[in-house]
N, C-alpha and C positions, 0 to 999 in steps of 0.2 A: 662338444652339442651340436655344432651345425650338421652331423651327420645326423643327429636324430631329429630336428628341423625338416630337415628332408624328406627323411622317411617318414615323420606325420603329414606331408605334408602329397607324398604317393598314395596313403594308403588312406587320408582321407575321403577318397572318390570312390563310389560304390562302382559296382560292373555296369549297372544300367546309365551312371553318368557318363563314365567312360564309353560304352557302346554309343550313345548322343551323339558326344564330341567324334568317334566315326563317322560317323554316318553325315555328321556335317562337315566334316572333311573331305568322305568324298563326295557331294554333291555340293561343293564349292567350286570345282572348274566347271561344271553342266552349268550351274547361277549363273557364275558370270560370263560364259558364253550366249547363254539367251541376254542376258542384262546387256551385254555389247553391239549386240544386234537389234535391241528392239523388238525383234520379233517373237511373238507367240504361237506354238506350232498350231495349226486348226486342228479341231478338232471333227473324226469324223462323221459325215451326216446322218441321222440317223433314214435310215429306208426302206421301210416296211411295203410289200403290197398290196395291196386291194384285198378285205376278206374274201370276195370270191376268187382271189387265182393266187394258188400254192407258191409260197416262194422255192426260190431258186434253189436254196438247199433241200426242201423237199424235193422238189422233181428230181434233183441226185440219188437223195437216198433212194427213190423210189425206183430210179433205173438199174440200183445197184439188186432191190431187193427180185426187179422184173426178169435182171440178168443170172441172179441165183435159181428162183425157184417161178420163172415166168411160166414153164410149160405147165405146174400145177394150177394156175393161176387165171380167173377170167380179165376181163376188162373191169367187169364191176367192183371185184374183187380189190383190183390194182387202183381204182379210182377211189376203194372205202379207205385202201395201207397210205396213199398219197396225203388223203386232206387229216387222218391220225396223227401222220409225221408232222405234216405243216400246223396242227393244233397243239401238238408236241413244243414246238422250232418256238411258234407263238406266247407260250405259258413259260419258257425257258426266259424268253427273251426278254419280258416283261417281270419274274424273278429278278432277274441279272441288273434292270433300271431300280431296285429298292436296296441303298444302301444300307446297309449295317454295321455299326461299330461293333465294339470289341466286346462291348458288358452287353449287347442282346443274348438274351435265351431261348431258349426252342419253348412254344406256350403249349407245356402239359403237364399234367397231373400224375404224378409218380405213386401206384398204388399196388402194396405187396399181396401176390395172392396166398391165401393160405388154405 
């Protein structure tokens, strides 16, 4: 009968509970080190350049465009490209700041075309 009880306790946990326990076991050494040191890791500062200056990423990507297609583009076109890249980067940064939970869904209504 002891084999039956052991088997019941092993099979009574689900795969999800098993995965949670593995995650807790994996995180335990990291959490104990952080608790021992008493130091929380600093969060990276949010540095956004002023709206009139393009970000360093936009500058770098514009340089790539200039190296590849510079002979076919004027300075005005390169400035437009730089502003477009900068605007896209700022929008992407804003979207990354909005935290989603697992239950969030896209806002659209599906209708079948017949």
